[in-house]
All heavy atoms as TSV, in Angstrom:
chain	resi	resn	atom	element	x	y	z
A	1	MET	N	N	25.202	-3.936	-4.090
A	1	MET	CA	C	25.288	-5.350	-4.235
A	1	MET	C	C	24.801	-5.990	-3.020
A	1	MET	O	O	25.080	-5.539	-1.898
A	1	MET	CB	C	26.788	-5.605	-4.500
A	1	MET	CG	C	27.171	-7.073	-4.578
A	1	MET	SD	S	28.787	-7.436	-4.683
A	1	MET	CE	C	29.073	-6.920	-6.408
A	2	THR	N	N	24.210	-7.133	-3.249
A	2	THR	CA	C	23.759	-7.936	-2.190
A	2	THR	C	C	24.702	-9.007	-1.854
A	2	THR	O	O	25.429	-9.436	-2.700
A	2	THR	CB	C	22.354	-8.490	-2.415
A	2	THR	OG1	O	22.433	-9.321	-3.496
A	2	THR	CG2	C	21.326	-7.384	-2.614
A	3	TYR	N	N	24.838	-9.474	-0.556
A	3	TYR	CA	C	25.665	-10.509	-0.269
A	3	TYR	C	C	25.109	-11.859	-0.249
A	3	TYR	O	O	25.874	-12.882	0.134
A	3	TYR	CB	C	26.315	-10.080	1.139
A	3	TYR	CG	C	25.365	-9.980	2.195
A	3	TYR	CD1	C	25.049	-11.099	3.068
A	3	TYR	CD2	C	24.732	-8.731	2.495
A	3	TYR	CE1	C	24.167	-10.978	4.076
A	3	TYR	CE2	C	23.801	-8.670	3.556
A	3	TYR	CZ	C	23.567	-9.846	4.307
A	3	TYR	OH	O	22.674	-9.698	5.292
A	4	ASP	N	N	23.925	-12.101	-0.583
A	4	ASP	CA	C	23.337	-13.469	-0.602
A	4	ASP	C	C	23.773	-14.323	-1.603
A	4	ASP	O	O	23.706	-15.424	-1.455
A	4	ASP	CB	C	21.761	-13.259	-0.670
A	4	ASP	CG	C	21.274	-12.529	-1.877
A	4	ASP	OD1	O	22.042	-11.916	-2.466
A	4	ASP	OD2	O	20.064	-12.749	-2.213
A	5	ARG	N	N	24.437	-13.822	-2.613
A	5	ARG	CA	C	25.098	-14.722	-3.717
A	5	ARG	C	C	26.546	-14.732	-3.665
A	5	ARG	O	O	27.211	-15.476	-4.556
A	5	ARG	CB	C	24.536	-14.297	-5.048
A	5	ARG	CG	C	22.979	-14.428	-5.249
A	5	ARG	CD	C	22.708	-14.085	-6.621
A	5	ARG	NE	N	21.254	-14.263	-6.730
A	5	ARG	CZ	C	20.511	-14.133	-7.803
A	5	ARG	NH1	N	21.162	-13.809	-8.927
A	5	ARG	NH2	N	19.274	-14.319	-7.821
A	6	LEU	N	N	27.163	-13.964	-2.849
A	6	LEU	CA	C	28.593	-13.915	-2.819
A	6	LEU	C	C	29.229	-15.135	-2.196
A	6	LEU	O	O	28.655	-15.649	-1.201
A	6	LEU	CB	C	29.156	-12.641	-2.053
A	6	LEU	CG	C	28.798	-11.376	-2.806
A	6	LEU	CD1	C	29.329	-10.219	-1.833
A	6	LEU	CD2	C	29.464	-11.216	-4.077
A	7	VAL	N	N	30.385	-15.636	-2.629
A	7	VAL	CA	C	31.084	-16.782	-2.080
A	7	VAL	C	C	32.409	-16.252	-1.624
A	7	VAL	O	O	33.138	-15.563	-2.307
A	7	VAL	CB	C	31.264	-17.863	-3.133
A	7	VAL	CG1	C	32.050	-19.042	-2.563
A	7	VAL	CG2	C	29.922	-18.402	-3.645
A	8	CYS	N	N	32.722	-16.648	-0.350
A	8	CYS	CA	C	33.987	-16.140	0.250
A	8	CYS	C	C	35.233	-16.886	-0.338
A	8	CYS	O	O	35.157	-18.043	-0.538
A	8	CYS	CB	C	33.917	-16.495	1.756
A	8	CYS	SG	S	35.388	-16.092	2.663
A	9	ALA	N	N	36.163	-16.200	-0.568
A	9	ALA	CA	C	37.462	-16.665	-1.159
A	9	ALA	C	C	38.263	-17.460	-0.165
A	9	ALA	O	O	39.059	-18.297	-0.435
A	9	ALA	CB	C	38.190	-15.585	-1.866
A	10	ASN	N	N	37.854	-17.153	1.169
A	10	ASN	CA	C	38.738	-17.711	2.200
A	10	ASN	C	C	38.240	-19.237	2.507
A	10	ASN	O	O	39.014	-20.111	2.744
A	10	ASN	CB	C	38.691	-16.820	3.506
A	10	ASN	CG	C	39.584	-17.210	4.553
A	10	ASN	OD1	O	40.803	-17.519	4.259
A	10	ASN	ND2	N	39.150	-17.278	5.749
A	11	CYS	N	N	36.907	-19.345	2.649
A	11	CYS	CA	C	36.413	-20.584	3.131
A	11	CYS	C	C	35.397	-21.247	2.068
A	11	CYS	O	O	34.977	-22.407	2.372
A	11	CYS	CB	C	35.570	-20.443	4.460
A	11	CYS	SG	S	34.081	-19.394	4.345
A	12	ALA	N	N	35.113	-20.548	1.004
A	12	ALA	CA	C	34.378	-21.174	-0.173
A	12	ALA	C	C	32.905	-21.375	0.293
A	12	ALA	O	O	32.243	-22.121	-0.241
A	12	ALA	CB	C	34.962	-22.358	-0.815
A	13	ALA	N	N	32.418	-20.646	1.297
A	13	ALA	CA	C	31.075	-20.743	1.688
A	13	ALA	C	C	30.340	-19.445	1.335
A	13	ALA	O	O	30.995	-18.515	1.138
A	13	ALA	CB	C	30.994	-21.022	3.211
A	14	PRO	N	N	28.986	-19.495	1.298
A	14	PRO	CA	C	28.280	-18.190	1.026
A	14	PRO	C	C	28.594	-17.117	2.171
A	14	PRO	O	O	28.642	-17.544	3.418
A	14	PRO	CB	C	26.846	-18.583	1.136
A	14	PRO	CG	C	26.868	-20.098	0.806
A	14	PRO	CD	C	28.146	-20.615	1.395
A	15	VAL	N	N	28.846	-15.968	1.716
A	15	VAL	CA	C	29.229	-14.768	2.817
A	15	VAL	C	C	28.034	-14.617	3.715
A	15	VAL	O	O	28.279	-14.346	4.914
A	15	VAL	CB	C	29.498	-13.590	1.933
A	15	VAL	CG1	C	29.632	-12.349	2.797
A	15	VAL	CG2	C	30.828	-13.810	1.174
A	16	ASN	N	N	26.878	-14.779	3.239
A	16	ASN	CA	C	25.713	-14.514	4.252
A	16	ASN	C	C	25.645	-15.555	5.362
A	16	ASN	O	O	24.999	-15.176	6.401
A	16	ASN	CB	C	24.417	-14.442	3.553
A	16	ASN	CG	C	24.013	-15.749	2.812
A	16	ASN	OD1	O	24.819	-16.718	2.748
A	16	ASN	ND2	N	22.831	-15.816	2.288
A	17	GLU	N	N	26.370	-16.494	5.284
A	17	GLU	CA	C	26.397	-17.560	6.408
A	17	GLU	C	C	27.337	-17.149	7.520
A	17	GLU	O	O	27.265	-17.492	8.632
A	17	GLU	CB	C	26.639	-18.995	5.828
A	17	GLU	CG	C	25.575	-19.519	5.150
A	17	GLU	CD	C	25.863	-20.870	4.558
A	17	GLU	OE1	O	26.889	-21.516	4.996
A	17	GLU	OE2	O	25.112	-21.483	3.761
A	18	GLY	N	N	28.445	-16.411	7.082
A	18	GLY	CA	C	29.452	-15.919	7.979
A	18	GLY	C	C	30.089	-16.887	8.810
A	18	GLY	O	O	30.359	-16.836	9.953
A	19	ARG	N	N	30.623	-17.880	8.047
A	19	ARG	CA	C	31.410	-19.077	8.633
A	19	ARG	C	C	32.750	-18.673	9.210
A	19	ARG	O	O	33.165	-19.150	10.175
A	19	ARG	CB	C	31.544	-20.189	7.677
A	19	ARG	CG	C	30.197	-20.883	7.301
A	19	ARG	CD	C	30.408	-22.089	6.461
A	19	ARG	NE	N	29.121	-22.611	6.094
A	19	ARG	CZ	C	29.135	-23.634	5.222
A	19	ARG	NH1	N	30.171	-24.245	4.790
A	19	ARG	NH2	N	27.881	-24.093	4.833
A	20	CYS	N	N	33.480	-17.760	8.535
A	20	CYS	CA	C	34.814	-17.420	8.942
A	20	CYS	C	C	34.892	-15.911	9.264
A	20	CYS	O	O	33.902	-15.149	8.888
A	20	CYS	CB	C	35.860	-17.897	7.902
A	20	CYS	SG	S	35.832	-16.775	6.344
A	21	PRO	N	N	35.926	-15.415	9.815
A	21	PRO	CA	C	36.116	-14.002	10.073
A	21	PRO	C	C	36.038	-13.137	8.924
A	21	PRO	O	O	35.532	-12.042	8.895
A	21	PRO	CB	C	37.455	-13.866	10.763
A	21	PRO	CG	C	37.714	-15.200	11.445
A	21	PRO	CD	C	37.032	-16.233	10.403
A	22	VAL	N	N	36.566	-13.592	7.764
A	22	VAL	CA	C	36.557	-12.847	6.553
A	22	VAL	C	C	35.073	-12.671	6.083
A	22	VAL	O	O	34.594	-11.558	5.579
A	22	VAL	CB	C	37.394	-13.546	5.385
A	22	VAL	CG1	C	37.277	-12.837	4.103
A	22	VAL	CG2	C	38.760	-13.606	5.882
A	23	CYS	N	N	34.311	-13.730	6.121
A	23	CYS	CA	C	32.889	-13.667	5.808
A	23	CYS	C	C	32.063	-12.718	6.567
A	23	CYS	O	O	31.358	-11.771	6.217
A	23	CYS	CB	C	32.091	-15.062	5.871
A	23	CYS	SG	S	32.658	-16.258	4.772
A	24	ARG	N	N	32.308	-12.758	7.991
A	24	ARG	CA	C	31.690	-11.952	8.939
A	24	ARG	C	C	31.997	-10.391	8.608
A	24	ARG	O	O	31.154	-9.594	8.695
A	24	ARG	CB	C	31.942	-12.318	10.317
A	24	ARG	CG	C	31.267	-13.642	10.657
A	24	ARG	CD	C	31.388	-13.963	12.165
A	24	ARG	NE	N	32.763	-14.329	12.611
A	24	ARG	CZ	C	33.197	-15.658	12.401
A	24	ARG	NH1	N	32.455	-16.553	11.964
A	24	ARG	NH2	N	34.418	-15.860	12.869
A	25	ALA	N	N	33.288	-10.137	8.379
A	25	ALA	CA	C	33.663	-8.871	8.173
A	25	ALA	C	C	33.066	-8.280	6.822
A	25	ALA	O	O	32.562	-7.158	6.752
A	25	ALA	CB	C	35.286	-8.678	8.018
A	26	SER	N	N	33.024	-9.119	5.793
A	26	SER	CA	C	32.448	-8.711	4.532
A	26	SER	C	C	30.984	-8.484	4.614
A	26	SER	O	O	30.336	-7.569	4.181
A	26	SER	CB	C	32.674	-9.803	3.442
A	26	SER	OG	O	34.108	-9.857	3.203
A	27	ARG	N	N	30.231	-9.402	5.305
A	27	ARG	CA	C	28.859	-9.276	5.630
A	27	ARG	C	C	28.503	-7.923	6.328
A	27	ARG	O	O	27.593	-7.187	5.982
A	27	ARG	CB	C	28.305	-10.509	6.399
A	27	ARG	CG	C	26.855	-10.403	6.583
A	27	ARG	CD	C	26.345	-11.728	7.203
A	27	ARG	NE	N	27.002	-11.932	8.481
A	27	ARG	CZ	C	26.754	-12.976	9.307
A	27	ARG	NH1	N	26.137	-13.864	8.928
A	27	ARG	NH2	N	27.465	-12.991	10.450
A	28	ALA	N	N	29.384	-7.691	7.441
A	28	ALA	CA	C	29.126	-6.398	8.177
A	28	ALA	C	C	29.263	-5.245	7.341
A	28	ALA	O	O	28.557	-4.208	7.389
A	28	ALA	CB	C	30.003	-6.388	9.374
A	29	ARG	N	N	30.381	-5.246	6.428
A	29	ARG	CA	C	30.661	-4.067	5.609
A	29	ARG	C	C	29.482	-3.790	4.534
A	29	ARG	O	O	29.084	-2.698	4.375
A	29	ARG	CB	C	31.927	-4.250	4.860
A	29	ARG	CG	C	32.389	-3.059	4.031
A	29	ARG	CD	C	33.651	-3.370	3.324
A	29	ARG	NE	N	33.708	-4.599	2.571
A	29	ARG	CZ	C	33.255	-4.726	1.271
A	29	ARG	NH1	N	32.613	-3.683	0.653
A	29	ARG	NH2	N	33.289	-5.853	0.677
A	30	LEU	N	N	29.012	-4.974	3.953
A	30	LEU	CA	C	27.942	-4.849	2.980
A	30	LEU	C	C	26.653	-4.404	3.594
A	30	LEU	O	O	25.905	-3.586	3.030
A	30	LEU	CB	C	27.746	-6.135	2.279
A	30	LEU	CG	C	28.889	-6.445	1.249
A	30	LEU	CD1	C	28.693	-7.868	0.783
A	30	LEU	CD2	C	28.859	-5.586	0.084
A	31	GLN	N	N	26.402	-4.957	4.840
A	31	GLN	CA	C	25.140	-4.455	5.507
A	31	GLN	C	C	25.184	-3.033	5.916
A	31	GLN	O	O	24.231	-2.251	5.821
A	31	GLN	CB	C	24.841	-5.191	6.838
A	31	GLN	CG	C	24.425	-6.697	6.434
A	31	GLN	CD	C	24.385	-7.417	7.872
A	31	GLN	OE1	O	24.962	-7.117	8.865
A	31	GLN	NE2	N	23.562	-8.546	7.820
A	32	GLN	N	N	26.390	-2.485	6.268
A	32	GLN	CA	C	26.542	-1.066	6.595
A	32	GLN	C	C	26.392	-0.282	5.271
A	32	GLN	O	O	25.726	0.839	5.358
A	32	GLN	CB	C	27.994	-0.916	7.171
A	32	GLN	CG	C	28.193	0.658	7.572
A	32	GLN	CD	C	29.536	0.796	8.126
A	32	GLN	OE1	O	30.502	0.000	7.915
A	32	GLN	NE2	N	29.761	1.857	8.852
A	33	GLU	N	N	26.941	-0.749	4.153
A	33	GLU	CA	C	26.822	0.027	2.882
A	33	GLU	C	C	25.258	0.136	2.445
A	33	GLU	O	O	24.692	1.141	2.043
A	33	GLU	CB	C	27.565	-0.661	1.804
A	33	GLU	CG	C	29.011	-0.391	1.919
A	33	GLU	CD	C	29.818	-1.110	0.824
A	33	GLU	OE1	O	29.099	-1.699	-0.028
A	33	GLU	OE2	O	30.979	-1.010	0.906
A	34	GLN	N	N	24.434	-0.942	2.756
A	34	GLN	CA	C	23.067	-0.968	2.418
A	34	GLN	C	C	22.207	-0.017	3.290
A	34	GLN	O	O	21.277	0.502	2.863
A	34	GLN	CB	C	22.534	-2.380	2.537
A	34	GLN	CG	C	22.968	-3.245	1.397
A	34	GLN	CD	C	22.350	-4.732	1.493
A	34	GLN	OE1	O	21.953	-5.001	2.487
A	34	GLN	NE2	N	22.616	-5.414	0.365
A	35	GLU	N	N	22.646	0.152	4.526
A	35	GLU	CA	C	21.988	0.985	5.378
A	35	GLU	C	C	22.166	2.448	5.265
A	35	GLU	O	O	21.527	3.313	5.929
A	35	GLU	CB	C	22.288	0.604	6.862
A	35	GLU	CG	C	21.860	-0.728	7.305
A	35	GLU	CD	C	22.414	-1.233	8.626
A	35	GLU	OE1	O	23.191	-0.605	9.260
A	35	GLU	OE2	O	22.046	-2.307	9.031
A	36	GLN	N	N	23.169	2.830	4.483
A	36	GLN	CA	C	23.535	4.216	4.216
A	36	GLN	C	C	22.501	5.028	3.540
A	36	GLN	O	O	22.450	6.217	3.686
A	36	GLN	CB	C	24.890	4.344	3.604
A	36	GLN	CG	C	26.037	3.993	4.544
A	36	GLN	CD	C	27.335	4.046	3.750
A	36	GLN	OE1	O	27.409	4.350	2.606
A	36	GLN	NE2	N	28.363	3.908	4.494
A	37	GLY	N	N	21.669	4.397	2.803
A	37	GLY	CA	C	20.715	5.205	2.114
A	37	GLY	C	C	20.450	4.779	0.769
A	37	GLY	O	O	21.126	3.788	0.129
A	38	MET	N	N	19.410	5.285	0.119
A	38	MET	CA	C	18.959	4.802	-1.182
A	38	MET	C	C	19.953	5.234	-2.251
A	38	MET	O	O	20.126	4.520	-3.257
A	38	MET	CB	C	17.620	5.523	-1.563
A	38	MET	CG	C	16.956	5.010	-2.700
A	38	MET	SD	S	15.225	5.519	-2.905
A	38	MET	CE	C	15.446	7.247	-3.459
A	39	PHE	N	N	20.599	6.323	-2.139
A	39	PHE	CA	C	21.377	6.909	-3.150
A	39	PHE	C	C	22.916	6.647	-2.830
A	39	PHE	O	O	23.814	7.120	-3.538
A	39	PHE	CB	C	21.227	8.362	-3.529
A	39	PHE	CG	C	19.877	8.655	-4.009
A	39	PHE	CD1	C	18.888	9.324	-3.217
A	39	PHE	CD2	C	19.467	8.208	-5.270
A	39	PHE	CE1	C	17.647	9.512	-3.751
A	39	PHE	CE2	C	18.207	8.554	-5.745
A	39	PHE	CZ	C	17.264	9.262	-4.958
A	40	ALA	N	N	23.223	5.916	-1.800
A	40	ALA	CA	C	24.651	5.712	-1.326
A	40	ALA	C	C	25.448	4.887	-2.378
A	40	ALA	O	O	26.547	5.091	-2.570
A	40	ALA	CB	C	24.582	5.072	-0.020
A	41	GLY	N	N	24.722	3.873	-2.999
A	41	GLY	CA	C	25.373	3.068	-3.939
A	41	GLY	C	C	25.608	3.499	-5.374
A	41	GLY	O	O	26.225	3.000	-6.191
A	42	LEU	N	N	24.990	4.660	-5.688
A	42	LEU	CA	C	25.053	5.267	-7.018
A	42	LEU	C	C	26.308	6.161	-7.088
A	42	LEU	O	O	26.657	6.885	-6.292
A	42	LEU	CB	C	23.852	6.167	-7.332
A	42	LEU	CG	C	22.515	5.463	-7.457
A	42	LEU	CD1	C	21.374	6.540	-7.661
A	42	LEU	CD2	C	22.476	4.395	-8.421
A	43	ASN	N	N	26.874	6.023	-8.277
A	43	ASN	CA	C	28.095	6.864	-8.499
A	43	ASN	C	C	27.643	8.264	-8.976
A	43	ASN	O	O	26.497	8.406	-9.355
A	43	ASN	CB	C	29.087	6.167	-9.400
A	43	ASN	CG	C	28.579	5.880	-10.796
A	43	ASN	OD1	O	27.467	6.366	-11.160
A	43	ASN	ND2	N	29.260	5.055	-11.635
A	44	PRO	N	N	28.503	9.210	-9.007
A	44	PRO	CA	C	27.997	10.627	-9.403
A	44	PRO	C	C	27.532	10.618	-10.830
A	44	PRO	O	O	26.605	11.368	-11.132
A	44	PRO	CB	C	29.343	11.412	-9.332
A	44	PRO	CG	C	30.178	10.675	-8.296
A	44	PRO	CD	C	29.855	9.152	-8.543
A	45	VAL	N	N	27.961	9.855	-11.721
A	45	VAL	CA	C	27.516	9.763	-13.241
A	45	VAL	C	C	26.111	9.412	-13.172
A	45	VAL	O	O	25.224	9.948	-13.838
A	45	VAL	CB	C	28.436	8.929	-14.065
A	45	VAL	CG1	C	27.780	8.749	-15.468
A	45	VAL	CG2	C	29.838	9.422	-14.117
A	46	MET	N	N	25.759	8.383	-12.449
A	46	MET	CA	C	24.339	7.905	-12.374
A	46	MET	C	C	23.420	8.952	-11.705
A	46	MET	O	O	22.194	9.039	-12.113
A	46	MET	CB	C	24.277	6.547	-11.595
A	46	MET	CG	C	24.875	5.391	-12.268
A	46	MET	SD	S	23.993	4.960	-13.905
A	46	MET	CE	C	22.495	4.522	-13.208
A	47	LEU	N	N	23.936	9.711	-10.708
A	47	LEU	CA	C	23.157	10.657	-10.065
A	47	LEU	C	C	22.869	11.824	-11.094
A	47	LEU	O	O	21.765	12.292	-11.202
A	47	LEU	CB	C	23.812	11.303	-8.827
A	47	LEU	CG	C	23.813	10.318	-7.628
A	47	LEU	CD1	C	24.656	10.929	-6.570
A	47	LEU	CD2	C	22.346	10.023	-7.120
A	48	VAL	N	N	23.891	12.146	-11.966
A	48	VAL	CA	C	23.617	13.229	-12.881
A	48	VAL	C	C	22.622	12.778	-13.987
A	48	VAL	O	O	21.826	13.498	-14.390
A	48	VAL	CB	C	24.967	13.629	-13.545
A	48	VAL	CG1	C	24.773	14.466	-14.754
A	48	VAL	CG2	C	25.833	14.263	-12.509
A	49	ALA	N	N	22.873	11.429	-14.386
A	49	ALA	CA	C	21.880	10.971	-15.489
A	49	ALA	C	C	20.480	10.921	-14.857
A	49	ALA	O	O	19.496	11.310	-15.568
A	49	ALA	CB	C	22.344	9.496	-15.769
A	50	LEU	N	N	20.251	10.598	-13.650
A	50	LEU	CA	C	18.916	10.573	-13.022
A	50	LEU	C	C	18.405	11.990	-12.997
A	50	LEU	O	O	17.182	12.189	-13.260
A	50	LEU	CB	C	19.040	9.944	-11.600
A	50	LEU	CG	C	17.735	9.934	-10.760
A	50	LEU	CD1	C	16.727	8.997	-11.472
A	50	LEU	CD2	C	18.071	9.414	-9.384
A	51	LEU	N	N	19.214	12.954	-12.582
A	51	LEU	CA	C	18.833	14.372	-12.661
A	51	LEU	C	C	18.395	14.783	-14.015
A	51	LEU	O	O	17.368	15.500	-14.139
A	51	LEU	CB	C	19.890	15.255	-12.084
A	51	LEU	CG	C	19.549	16.745	-11.972
A	51	LEU	CD1	C	18.435	16.945	-10.885
A	51	LEU	CD2	C	20.780	17.473	-11.606
A	52	VAL	N	N	19.115	14.490	-14.969
A	52	VAL	CA	C	18.770	14.848	-16.374
A	52	VAL	C	C	17.448	14.197	-16.858
A	52	VAL	O	O	16.580	14.907	-17.347
A	52	VAL	CB	C	19.911	14.452	-17.365
A	52	VAL	CG1	C	19.541	14.497	-18.928
A	52	VAL	CG2	C	21.116	15.316	-17.152
A	53	VAL	N	N	17.210	13.000	-16.480
A	53	VAL	CA	C	15.906	12.340	-16.824
A	53	VAL	C	C	14.779	13.006	-16.139
A	53	VAL	O	O	13.764	13.224	-16.672
A	53	VAL	CB	C	15.965	10.761	-16.521
A	53	VAL	CG1	C	14.696	10.116	-16.518
A	53	VAL	CG2	C	17.038	10.099	-17.452
A	54	LEU	N	N	15.032	13.253	-14.873
A	54	LEU	CA	C	13.903	13.963	-14.113
A	54	LEU	C	C	13.668	15.287	-14.703
A	54	LEU	O	O	12.473	15.744	-14.726
A	54	LEU	CB	C	14.241	14.049	-12.636
A	54	LEU	CG	C	14.264	12.649	-11.906
A	54	LEU	CD1	C	14.749	12.941	-10.491
A	54	LEU	CD2	C	12.801	12.079	-11.818
A	55	LEU	N	N	14.643	16.120	-15.042
A	55	LEU	CA	C	14.469	17.412	-15.660
A	55	LEU	C	C	13.827	17.316	-16.936
A	55	LEU	O	O	13.007	18.100	-17.354
A	55	LEU	CB	C	15.788	18.085	-15.715
A	55	LEU	CG	C	16.337	18.648	-14.381
A	55	LEU	CD1	C	17.716	19.280	-14.612
A	55	LEU	CD2	C	15.374	19.651	-13.751
A	56	GLY	N	N	14.201	16.350	-17.752
A	56	GLY	CA	C	13.490	16.121	-19.062
A	56	GLY	C	C	12.045	15.666	-18.812
A	56	GLY	O	O	11.141	16.277	-19.549
A	57	ALA	N	N	11.631	14.906	-17.937
A	57	ALA	CA	C	10.280	14.566	-17.788
A	57	ALA	C	C	9.572	15.786	-17.165
A	57	ALA	O	O	8.312	15.961	-17.604
A	57	ALA	CB	C	10.278	13.423	-16.630
A	58	LEU	N	N	10.152	16.647	-16.426
A	58	LEU	CA	C	9.513	17.791	-15.928
A	58	LEU	C	C	9.280	18.782	-17.057
A	58	LEU	O	O	8.171	19.420	-17.105
A	58	LEU	CB	C	10.415	18.474	-14.895
A	58	LEU	CG	C	9.818	19.774	-14.207
A	58	LEU	CD1	C	8.428	19.410	-13.433
A	58	LEU	CD2	C	10.802	20.364	-13.314
A	59	ALA	N	N	10.236	18.951	-18.026
A	59	ALA	CA	C	10.071	19.766	-19.135
A	59	ALA	C	C	8.976	19.294	-20.108
A	59	ALA	O	O	8.162	20.070	-20.535
A	59	ALA	CB	C	11.348	19.905	-19.933
A	60	LEU	N	N	8.934	18.016	-20.312
A	60	LEU	CA	C	7.857	17.407	-21.099
A	60	LEU	C	C	6.442	17.582	-20.484
A	60	LEU	O	O	5.497	17.988	-21.177
A	60	LEU	CB	C	8.087	15.894	-21.306
A	60	LEU	CG	C	7.212	15.098	-22.178
A	60	LEU	CD1	C	7.180	15.747	-23.606
A	60	LEU	CD2	C	7.447	13.598	-22.242
A	61	LEU	N	N	6.374	17.488	-19.191
A	61	LEU	CA	C	5.139	17.749	-18.473
A	61	LEU	C	C	4.742	19.119	-18.613
A	61	LEU	O	O	3.559	19.427	-18.839
A	61	LEU	CB	C	5.194	17.191	-17.089
A	61	LEU	CG	C	3.941	17.322	-16.162
A	61	LEU	CD1	C	2.943	16.390	-16.742
A	61	LEU	CD2	C	4.335	17.011	-14.753
A	62	ALA	N	N	5.690	20.036	-18.444
A	62	ALA	CA	C	5.328	21.455	-18.497
A	62	ALA	C	C	4.905	21.856	-19.882
A	62	ALA	O	O	4.000	22.613	-20.180
A	62	ALA	CB	C	6.605	22.316	-18.078
A	63	HIS	N	N	5.583	21.259	-20.969
A	63	HIS	CA	C	5.264	21.548	-22.396
A	63	HIS	C	C	3.772	21.020	-22.727
A	63	HIS	O	O	3.024	21.676	-23.475
A	63	HIS	CB	C	6.323	20.861	-23.296
A	63	HIS	CG	C	5.958	21.101	-24.698
A	63	HIS	ND1	N	6.125	22.329	-25.310
A	63	HIS	CD2	C	5.535	20.223	-25.714
A	63	HIS	CE1	C	5.878	22.264	-26.577
A	63	HIS	NE2	N	5.503	21.003	-26.836
A	64	GLN	N	N	3.463	19.859	-22.197
A	64	GLN	CA	C	2.156	19.342	-22.503
A	64	GLN	C	C	0.963	20.101	-21.814
A	64	GLN	O	O	-0.105	20.151	-22.262
A	64	GLN	CB	C	2.044	17.851	-22.054
A	64	GLN	CG	C	2.839	16.966	-22.876
A	64	GLN	CD	C	2.733	15.469	-22.485
A	64	GLN	OE1	O	2.250	15.211	-21.481
A	64	GLN	NE2	N	3.267	14.580	-23.391
A	65	SER	N	N	1.222	20.735	-20.643
A	65	SER	CA	C	0.244	21.459	-19.933
A	65	SER	C	C	0.017	22.869	-20.474
A	65	SER	O	O	-1.035	23.396	-20.156
A	65	SER	CB	C	0.638	21.565	-18.445
A	65	SER	OG	O	1.728	22.353	-18.286
A	66	VAL	N	N	0.817	23.323	-21.367
A	66	VAL	CA	C	0.596	24.632	-21.976
A	66	VAL	C	C	-0.387	24.533	-23.108
A	66	VAL	O	O	-0.853	23.852	-23.734
A	66	VAL	CB	C	1.970	25.188	-22.461
A	66	VAL	CG1	C	1.758	26.454	-23.257
A	66	VAL	CG2	C	2.935	25.381	-21.308
């Protein structure tokens, strides 16, 4: 999730402006989550689904090359 559209419940300002301590803490937490990596935000079900799709594509490609 990006924080550019979130509104702080404490000060009613956009979180990305960091007007209050709550905004700054939320902004820092969201920035840290975004920096963790490409697959950090995916839940395990999405990772399994991605793996199944990739394996299906690989099987289709192997079948077409025979």
